[in-house]
PDB file of N, CA, C and O in Angstrom:
ATOM      1  N   MET A   1      15.196  23.511  67.757  1.00  0.00           N
ATOM      2  CA  MET A   1      13.987  22.815  67.363  1.00  0.00           C
ATOM      3  C   MET A   1      12.963  22.847  68.493  1.00  0.00           C
ATOM      4  O   MET A   1      11.774  23.053  68.251  1.00  0.00           O
ATOM      5  N   GLU A   2      13.418  22.646  69.713  1.00  0.00           N
ATOM      6  CA  GLU A   2      12.521  22.660  70.859  1.00  0.00           C
ATOM      7  C   GLU A   2      11.884  24.028  71.036  1.00  0.00           C
ATOM      8  O   GLU A   2      10.733  24.131  71.460  1.00  0.00           O
ATOM      9  N   LYS A   3      12.633  25.084  70.710  1.00  0.00           N
ATOM     10  CA  LYS A   3      12.099  26.441  70.815  1.00  0.00           C
ATOM     11  C   LYS A   3      10.883  26.620  69.909  1.00  0.00           C
ATOM     12  O   LYS A   3       9.882  27.216  70.308  1.00  0.00           O
ATOM     13  N   ASN A   4      10.982  26.090  68.670  1.00  0.00           N
ATOM     14  CA  ASN A   4       9.862  26.201  67.735  1.00  0.00           C
ATOM     15  C   ASN A   4       8.631  25.504  68.272  1.00  0.00           C
ATOM     16  O   ASN A   4       7.523  26.021  68.129  1.00  0.00           O
ATOM     17  N   SER A   5       8.795  24.351  68.884  1.00  0.00           N
ATOM     18  CA  SER A   5       7.660  23.625  69.457  1.00  0.00           C
ATOM     19  C   SER A   5       6.994  24.449  70.543  1.00  0.00           C
ATOM     20  O   SER A   5       5.767  24.498  70.621  1.00  0.00           O
ATOM     21  N   LEU A   6       7.787  25.093  71.377  1.00  0.00           N
ATOM     22  CA  LEU A   6       7.228  25.927  72.434  1.00  0.00           C
ATOM     23  C   LEU A   6       6.496  27.126  71.858  1.00  0.00           C
ATOM     24  O   LEU A   6       5.438  27.512  72.356  1.00  0.00           O
ATOM     25  N   ASN A   7       7.060  27.718  70.805  1.00  0.00           N
ATOM     26  CA  ASN A   7       6.410  28.871  70.177  1.00  0.00           C
ATOM     27  C   ASN A   7       5.042  28.505  69.615  1.00  0.00           C
ATOM     28  O   ASN A   7       4.092  29.279  69.727  1.00  0.00           O
ATOM     29  N   ILE A   8       4.945  27.342  69.019  1.00  0.00           N
ATOM     30  CA  ILE A   8       3.672  26.899  68.448  1.00  0.00           C
ATOM     31  C   ILE A   8       2.647  26.711  69.561  1.00  0.00           C
ATOM     32  O   ILE A   8       1.486  27.092  69.411  1.00  0.00           O
ATOM     33  N   LEU A   9       3.073  26.126  70.671  1.00  0.00           N
ATOM     34  CA  LEU A   9       2.144  25.911  71.778  1.00  0.00           C
ATOM     35  C   LEU A   9       1.683  27.213  72.401  1.00  0.00           C
ATOM     36  O   LEU A   9       0.585  27.279  72.954  1.00  0.00           O
ATOM     37  N   GLN A  10       2.507  28.252  72.322  1.00  0.00           N
ATOM     38  CA  GLN A  10       2.191  29.526  72.950  1.00  0.00           C
ATOM     39  C   GLN A  10       1.463  30.485  72.008  1.00  0.00           C
ATOM     40  O   GLN A  10       1.087  31.580  72.427  1.00  0.00           O
ATOM     41  N   GLN A  11       1.260  30.104  70.764  1.00  0.00           N
ATOM     42  CA  GLN A  11       0.568  30.969  69.810  1.00  0.00           C
ATOM     43  C   GLN A  11      -0.864  31.223  70.259  1.00  0.00           C
ATOM     44  O   GLN A  11      -1.519  30.336  70.807  1.00  0.00           O
ATOM     45  N   PRO A  12      -1.339  32.426  70.024  1.00  0.00           N
ATOM     46  CA  PRO A  12      -2.762  32.689  70.280  1.00  0.00           C
ATOM     47  C   PRO A  12      -3.620  31.805  69.378  1.00  0.00           C
ATOM     48  O   PRO A  12      -3.195  31.432  68.284  1.00  0.00           O
ATOM     49  N   GLU A  13      -4.801  31.477  69.826  1.00  0.00           N
ATOM     50  CA  GLU A  13      -5.684  30.569  69.092  1.00  0.00           C
ATOM     51  C   GLU A  13      -5.951  31.061  67.665  1.00  0.00           C
ATOM     52  O   GLU A  13      -5.992  30.261  66.730  1.00  0.00           O
ATOM     53  N   GLU A  14      -6.130  32.362  67.500  1.00  0.00           N
ATOM     54  CA  GLU A  14      -6.399  32.930  66.172  1.00  0.00           C
ATOM     55  C   GLU A  14      -5.250  32.647  65.208  1.00  0.00           C
ATOM     56  O   GLU A  14      -5.487  32.327  64.043  1.00  0.00           O
ATOM     57  N   GLU A  15      -4.016  32.761  65.676  1.00  0.00           N
ATOM     58  CA  GLU A  15      -2.852  32.480  64.825  1.00  0.00           C
ATOM     59  C   GLU A  15      -2.787  31.001  64.468  1.00  0.00           C
ATOM     60  O   GLU A  15      -2.429  30.651  63.343  1.00  0.00           O
ATOM     61  N   LYS A  16      -3.128  30.135  65.409  1.00  0.00           N
ATOM     62  CA  LYS A  16      -3.132  28.697  65.134  1.00  0.00           C
ATOM     63  C   LYS A  16      -4.136  28.378  64.036  1.00  0.00           C
ATOM     64  O   LYS A  16      -3.853  27.584  63.138  1.00  0.00           O
ATOM     65  N   VAL A  17      -5.308  28.999  64.112  1.00  0.00           N
ATOM     66  CA  VAL A  17      -6.339  28.770  63.096  1.00  0.00           C
ATOM     67  C   VAL A  17      -5.847  29.270  61.741  1.00  0.00           C
ATOM     68  O   VAL A  17      -6.015  28.588  60.730  1.00  0.00           O
ATOM     69  N   MET A  18      -5.247  30.440  61.715  1.00  0.00           N
ATOM     70  CA  MET A  18      -4.740  31.000  60.460  1.00  0.00           C
ATOM     71  C   MET A  18      -3.637  30.114  59.889  1.00  0.00           C
ATOM     72  O   MET A  18      -3.602  29.866  58.684  1.00  0.00           O
ATOM     73  N   ASP A  19      -2.733  29.635  60.750  1.00  0.00           N
ATOM     74  CA  ASP A  19      -1.667  28.745  60.289  1.00  0.00           C
ATOM     75  C   ASP A  19      -2.252  27.459  59.725  1.00  0.00           C
ATOM     76  O   ASP A  19      -1.791  26.956  58.700  1.00  0.00           O
ATOM     77  N   SER A  20      -3.267  26.932  60.396  1.00  0.00           N
ATOM     78  CA  SER A  20      -3.918  25.707  59.956  1.00  0.00           C
ATOM     79  C   SER A  20      -4.606  25.914  58.607  1.00  0.00           C
ATOM     80  O   SER A  20      -4.508  25.066  57.720  1.00  0.00           O
ATOM     81  N   GLU A  21      -5.294  27.030  58.456  1.00  0.00           N
ATOM     82  CA  GLU A  21      -5.973  27.329  57.190  1.00  0.00           C
ATOM     83  C   GLU A  21      -4.960  27.514  56.062  1.00  0.00           C
ATOM     84  O   GLU A  21      -5.193  27.071  54.938  1.00  0.00           O
ATOM     85  N   PHE A  22      -3.846  28.164  56.359  1.00  0.00           N
ATOM     86  CA  PHE A  22      -2.810  28.349  55.352  1.00  0.00           C
ATOM     87  C   PHE A  22      -2.218  26.997  54.937  1.00  0.00           C
ATOM     88  O   PHE A  22      -2.006  26.741  53.752  1.00  0.00           O
ATOM     89  N   ALA A  23      -1.958  26.146  55.914  1.00  0.00           N
ATOM     90  CA  ALA A  23      -1.413  24.816  55.619  1.00  0.00           C
ATOM     91  C   ALA A  23      -2.390  24.029  54.752  1.00  0.00           C
ATOM     92  O   ALA A  23      -1.978  23.335  53.822  1.00  0.00           O
ATOM     93  N   GLU A  24      -3.678  24.135  55.054  1.00  0.00           N
ATOM     94  CA  GLU A  24      -4.692  23.445  54.269  1.00  0.00           C
ATOM     95  C   GLU A  24      -4.724  23.977  52.830  1.00  0.00           C
ATOM     96  O   GLU A  24      -4.868  23.202  51.885  1.00  0.00           O
ATOM     97  N   MET A  25      -4.592  25.280  52.668  1.00  0.00           N
ATOM     98  CA  MET A  25      -4.576  25.874  51.329  1.00  0.00           C
ATOM     99  C   MET A  25      -3.370  25.376  50.528  1.00  0.00           C
ATOM    100  O   MET A  25      -3.491  25.051  49.347  1.00  0.00           O
ATOM    101  N   VAL A  26      -2.214  25.320  51.178  1.00  0.00           N
ATOM    102  CA  VAL A  26      -0.996  24.853  50.504  1.00  0.00           C
ATOM    103  C   VAL A  26      -1.159  23.395  50.076  1.00  0.00           C
ATOM    104  O   VAL A  26      -0.804  23.031  48.955  1.00  0.00           O
ATOM    105  N   LEU A  27      -1.694  22.566  50.967  1.00  0.00           N
ATOM    106  CA  LEU A  27      -1.905  21.157  50.636  1.00  0.00           C
ATOM    107  C   LEU A  27      -2.921  20.989  49.504  1.00  0.00           C
ATOM    108  O   LEU A  27      -2.722  20.171  48.606  1.00  0.00           O
ATOM    109  N   ASN A  28      -4.005  21.758  49.547  1.00  0.00           N
ATOM    110  CA  ASN A  28      -5.011  21.684  48.480  1.00  0.00           C
ATOM    111  C   ASN A  28      -4.422  22.079  47.135  1.00  0.00           C
ATOM    112  O   ASN A  28      -4.716  21.456  46.115  1.00  0.00           O
ATOM    113  N   LYS A  29      -3.591  23.115  47.132  1.00  0.00           N
ATOM    114  CA  LYS A  29      -2.943  23.554  45.887  1.00  0.00           C
ATOM    115  C   LYS A  29      -2.006  22.475  45.358  1.00  0.00           C
ATOM    116  O   LYS A  29      -1.992  22.185  44.162  1.00  0.00           O
ATOM    117  N   ALA A  30      -1.227  21.885  46.255  1.00  0.00           N
ATOM    118  CA  ALA A  30      -0.295  20.825  45.849  1.00  0.00           C
ATOM    119  C   ALA A  30      -1.058  19.630  45.283  1.00  0.00           C
ATOM    120  O   ALA A  30      -0.650  19.051  44.276  1.00  0.00           O
ATOM    121  N   LEU A  31      -2.153  19.264  45.923  1.00  0.00           N
ATOM    122  CA  LEU A  31      -2.967  18.146  45.452  1.00  0.00           C
ATOM    123  C   LEU A  31      -3.591  18.461  44.096  1.00  0.00           C
ATOM    124  O   LEU A  31      -3.617  17.608  43.208  1.00  0.00           O
ATOM    125  N   SER A  32      -4.087  19.667  43.939  1.00  0.00           N
ATOM    126  CA  SER A  32      -4.668  20.087  42.664  1.00  0.00           C
ATOM    127  C   SER A  32      -3.627  20.055  41.546  1.00  0.00           C
ATOM    128  O   SER A  32      -3.897  19.563  40.451  1.00  0.00           O
ATOM    129  N   ASP A  33      -2.439  20.581  41.829  1.00  0.00           N
ATOM    130  CA  ASP A  33      -1.354  20.560  40.835  1.00  0.00           C
ATOM    131  C   ASP A  33      -0.982  19.134  40.459  1.00  0.00           C
ATOM    132  O   ASP A  33      -0.741  18.837  39.289  1.00  0.00           O
ATOM    133  N   PHE A  34      -0.936  18.253  41.455  1.00  0.00           N
ATOM    134  CA  PHE A  34      -0.602  16.852  41.202  1.00  0.00           C
ATOM    135  C   PHE A  34      -1.657  16.204  40.305  1.00  0.00           C
ATOM    136  O   PHE A  34      -1.324  15.511  39.344  1.00  0.00           O
ATOM    137  N   ARG A  35      -2.931  16.437  40.628  1.00  0.00           N
ATOM    138  CA  ARG A  35      -4.016  15.864  39.821  1.00  0.00           C
ATOM    139  C   ARG A  35      -3.962  16.365  38.376  1.00  0.00           C
ATOM    140  O   ARG A  35      -4.148  15.592  37.436  1.00  0.00           O
ATOM    141  N   LYS A  36      -3.706  17.657  38.209  1.00  0.00           N
ATOM    142  CA  LYS A  36      -3.612  18.219  36.854  1.00  0.00           C
ATOM    143  C   LYS A  36      -2.453  17.591  36.092  1.00  0.00           C
ATOM    144  O   LYS A  36      -2.587  17.261  34.914  1.00  0.00           O
ATOM    145  N   GLU A  37      -1.326  17.426  36.758  1.00  0.00           N
ATOM    146  CA  GLU A  37      -0.156  16.819  36.120  1.00  0.00           C
ATOM    147  C   GLU A  37      -0.460  15.378  35.699  1.00  0.00           C
ATOM    148  O   GLU A  37      -0.067  14.948  34.615  1.00  0.00           O
ATOM    149  N   GLN A  38      -1.159  14.639  36.557  1.00  0.00           N
ATOM    150  CA  GLN A  38      -1.532  13.264  36.229  1.00  0.00           C
ATOM    151  C   GLN A  38      -2.476  13.239  35.018  1.00  0.00           C
ATOM    152  O   GLN A  38      -2.326  12.409  34.121  1.00  0.00           O
ATOM    153  N   LEU A  39      -3.439  14.148  35.006  1.00  0.00           N
ATOM    154  CA  LEU A  39      -4.362  14.215  33.864  1.00  0.00           C
ATOM    155  C   LEU A  39      -3.628  14.549  32.577  1.00  0.00           C
ATOM    156  O   LEU A  39      -3.911  13.973  31.526  1.00  0.00           O
ATOM    157  N   LEU A  40      -2.689  15.477  32.658  1.00  0.00           N
ATOM    158  CA  LEU A  40      -1.923  15.838  31.465  1.00  0.00           C
ATOM    159  C   LEU A  40      -1.132  14.646  30.925  1.00  0.00           C
ATOM    160  O   LEU A  40      -1.024  14.469  29.712  1.00  0.00           O
ATOM    161  N   LYS A  41      -0.590  13.845  31.809  1.00  0.00           N
ATOM    162  CA  LYS A  41       0.134  12.634  31.382  1.00  0.00           C
ATOM    163  C   LYS A  41      -0.819  11.652  30.722  1.00  0.00           C
ATOM    164  O   LYS A  41      -0.487  11.040  29.707  1.00  0.00           O
ATOM    165  N   GLU A  42      -2.011  11.502  31.306  1.00  0.00           N
ATOM    166  CA  GLU A  42      -3.010  10.602  30.720  1.00  0.00           C
ATOM    167  C   GLU A  42      -3.483  11.125  29.360  1.00  0.00           C
ATOM    168  O   GLU A  42      -3.720  10.345  28.438  1.00  0.00           O
ATOM    169  N   ILE A  43      -3.616  12.437  29.244  1.00  0.00           N
ATOM    170  CA  ILE A  43      -4.011  13.034  27.966  1.00  0.00           C
ATOM    171  C   ILE A  43      -2.937  12.773  26.913  1.00  0.00           C
ATOM    172  O   ILE A  43      -3.247  12.401  25.781  1.00  0.00           O
ATOM    173  N   ASP A  44      -1.684  12.969  27.287  1.00  0.00           N
ATOM    174  CA  ASP A  44      -0.577  12.674  26.363  1.00  0.00           C
ATOM    175  C   ASP A  44      -0.632  11.211  25.914  1.00  0.00           C
ATOM    176  O   ASP A  44      -0.446  10.908  24.736  1.00  0.00           O
ATOM    177  N   GLN A  45      -0.888  10.317  26.859  1.00  0.00           N
ATOM    178  CA  GLN A  45      -0.962   8.893  26.533  1.00  0.00           C
ATOM    179  C   GLN A  45      -2.125   8.611  25.587  1.00  0.00           C
ATOM    180  O   GLN A  45      -1.995   7.812  24.659  1.00  0.00           O
ATOM    181  N   SER A  46      -3.255   9.263  25.820  1.00  0.00           N
ATOM    182  CA  SER A  46      -4.408   9.049  24.933  1.00  0.00           C
ATOM    183  C   SER A  46      -4.101   9.523  23.513  1.00  0.00           C
ATOM    184  O   SER A  46      -4.572   8.941  22.536  1.00  0.00           O
ATOM    185  N   LEU A  47      -3.305  10.585  23.415  1.00  0.00           N
ATOM    186  CA  LEU A  47      -2.903  11.050  22.078  1.00  0.00           C
ATOM    187  C   LEU A  47      -1.987  10.039  21.396  1.00  0.00           C
ATOM    188  O   LEU A  47      -2.128   9.756  20.206  1.00  0.00           O
ATOM    189  N   LEU A  48      -1.054   9.503  22.165  1.00  0.00           N
ATOM    190  CA  LEU A  48      -0.158   8.484  21.602  1.00  0.00           C
ATOM    191  C   LEU A  48      -0.938   7.258  21.144  1.00  0.00           C
ATOM    192  O   LEU A  48      -0.615   6.641  20.130  1.00  0.00           O
ATOM    193  N   GLU A  49      -1.962   6.922  21.903  1.00  0.00           N
ATOM    194  CA  GLU A  49      -2.805   5.769  21.568  1.00  0.00           C
ATOM    195  C   GLU A  49      -3.849   6.103  20.510  1.00  0.00           C
ATOM    196  O   GLU A  49      -4.552   5.218  20.021  1.00  0.00           O
ATOM    197  N   GLN A  50      -3.944   7.366  20.162  1.00  0.00           N
ATOM    198  CA  GLN A  50      -4.952   7.869  19.222  1.00  0.00           C
ATOM    199  C   GLN A  50      -6.364   7.470  19.680  1.00  0.00           C
ATOM    200  O   GLN A  50      -7.207   7.054  18.886  1.00  0.00           O
ATOM    201  N   ASN A  51      -6.578   7.613  20.973  1.00  0.00           N
ATOM    202  CA  ASN A  51      -7.861   7.259  21.577  1.00  0.00           C
ATOM    203  C   ASN A  51      -8.667   8.544  21.790  1.00  0.00           C
ATOM    204  O   ASN A  51      -8.556   9.207  22.821  1.00  0.00           O
ATOM    205  N   LYS A  52      -9.467   8.867  20.799  1.00  0.00           N
ATOM    206  CA  LYS A  52     -10.223  10.123  20.812  1.00  0.00           C
ATOM    207  C   LYS A  52     -11.204  10.189  21.979  1.00  0.00           C
ATOM    208  O   LYS A  52     -11.320  11.226  22.633  1.00  0.00           O
ATOM    209  N   GLU A  53     -11.902   9.103  22.240  1.00  0.00           N
ATOM    210  CA  GLU A  53     -12.891   9.073  23.318  1.00  0.00           C
ATOM    211  C   GLU A  53     -12.237   9.361  24.680  1.00  0.00           C
ATOM    212  O   GLU A  53     -12.742  10.158  25.470  1.00  0.00           O
ATOM    213  N   LYS A  54     -11.123   8.705  24.928  1.00  0.00           N
ATOM    214  CA  LYS A  54     -10.394   8.919  26.175  1.00  0.00           C
ATOM    215  C   LYS A  54      -9.861  10.348  26.257  1.00  0.00           C
ATOM    216  O   LYS A  54      -9.927  10.987  27.307  1.00  0.00           O
ATOM    217  N   PHE A  55      -9.336  10.835  25.140  1.00  0.00           N
ATOM    218  CA  PHE A  55      -8.813  12.199  25.075  1.00  0.00           C
ATOM    219  C   PHE A  55      -9.898  13.221  25.429  1.00  0.00           C
ATOM    220  O   PHE A  55      -9.675  14.113  26.247  1.00  0.00           O
ATOM    221  N   LEU A  56     -11.067  13.084  24.809  1.00  0.00           N
ATOM    222  CA  LEU A  56     -12.163  14.020  25.059  1.00  0.00           C
ATOM    223  C   LEU A  56     -12.642  13.959  26.510  1.00  0.00           C
ATOM    224  O   LEU A  56     -12.927  14.989  27.121  1.00  0.00           O
ATOM    225  N   ARG A  57     -12.725  12.753  27.050  1.00  0.00           N
ATOM    226  CA  ARG A  57     -13.156  12.584  28.443  1.00  0.00           C
ATOM    227  C   ARG A  57     -12.153  13.233  29.400  1.00  0.00           C
ATOM    228  O   ARG A  57     -12.546  13.932  30.334  1.00  0.00           O
ATOM    229  N   LEU A  58     -10.866  13.002  29.167  1.00  0.00           N
ATOM    230  CA  LEU A  58      -9.831  13.547  30.049  1.00  0.00           C
ATOM    231  C   LEU A  58      -9.694  15.066  29.926  1.00  0.00           C
ATOM    232  O   LEU A  58      -9.488  15.748  30.930  1.00  0.00           O
ATOM    233  N   THR A  59      -9.804  15.599  28.716  1.00  0.00           N
ATOM    234  CA  THR A  59      -9.701  17.042  28.553  1.00  0.00           C
ATOM    235  C   THR A  59     -10.897  17.753  29.195  1.00  0.00           C
ATOM    236  O   THR A  59     -10.766  18.852  29.735  1.00  0.00           O
ATOM    237  N   GLU A  60     -12.050  17.112  29.124  1.00  0.00           N
ATOM    238  CA  GLU A  60     -13.227  17.677  29.799  1.00  0.00           C
ATOM    239  C   GLU A  60     -13.026  17.696  31.312  1.00  0.00           C
ATOM    240  O   GLU A  60     -13.373  18.664  31.990  1.00  0.00           O
ATOM    241  N   LYS A  61     -12.467  16.621  31.818  1.00  0.00           N
ATOM    242  CA  LYS A  61     -12.169  16.536  33.259  1.00  0.00           C
ATOM    243  C   LYS A  61     -11.172  17.623  33.652  1.00  0.00           C
ATOM    244  O   LYS A  61     -11.320  18.258  34.696  1.00  0.00           O
ATOM    245  N   LEU A  62     -10.167  17.833  32.822  1.00  0.00           N
ATOM    246  CA  LEU A  62      -9.165  18.862  33.082  1.00  0.00           C
ATOM    247  C   LEU A  62      -9.800  20.253  33.098  1.00  0.00           C
ATOM    248  O   LEU A  62      -9.480  21.073  33.958  1.00  0.00           O
ATOM    249  N   LYS A  63     -10.695  20.516  32.152  1.00  0.00           N
ATOM    250  CA  LYS A  63     -11.388  21.807  32.114  1.00  0.00           C
ATOM    251  C   LYS A  63     -12.195  22.043  33.385  1.00  0.00           C
ATOM    252  O   LYS A  63     -12.254  23.165  33.887  1.00  0.00           O
ATOM    253  N   ASN A  64     -12.807  21.004  33.897  1.00  0.00           N
ATOM    254  CA  ASN A  64     -13.655  21.128  35.079  1.00  0.00           C
ATOM    255  C   ASN A  64     -12.867  21.403  36.363  1.00  0.00           C
ATOM    256  O   ASN A  64     -13.404  22.003  37.295  1.00  0.00           O
ATOM    257  N   ILE A  65     -11.629  20.982  36.424  1.00  0.00           N
ATOM    258  CA  ILE A  65     -10.837  21.215  37.639  1.00  0.00           C
ATOM    259  C   ILE A  65      -9.932  22.427  37.531  1.00  0.00           C
ATOM    260  O   ILE A  65      -9.321  22.838  38.517  1.00  0.00           O
ATOM    261  N   SER A  66      -9.841  22.996  36.350  1.00  0.00           N
ATOM    262  CA  SER A  66      -8.959  24.163  36.159  1.00  0.00           C
ATOM    263  C   SER A  66      -9.644  25.444  36.549  1.00  0.00           C
ATOM    264  O   SER A  66      -9.048  26.517  36.451  1.00  0.00           O
TER     265      SER A  66
END
């Protein structure tokens, strides 16, 4: 484990930036997937409730983030 810490400290600056950008992309994707999953659950709930207004609002929101 200590070896990995040393390797990170010794990385060239360009690699650190690339690693950071990649980590940010992975986190953004995970957050986007989570938000979509939450919206889908809310859409399912609106269907169960037969709430057309809520359904239309949520599906529009889903379209905008997809």
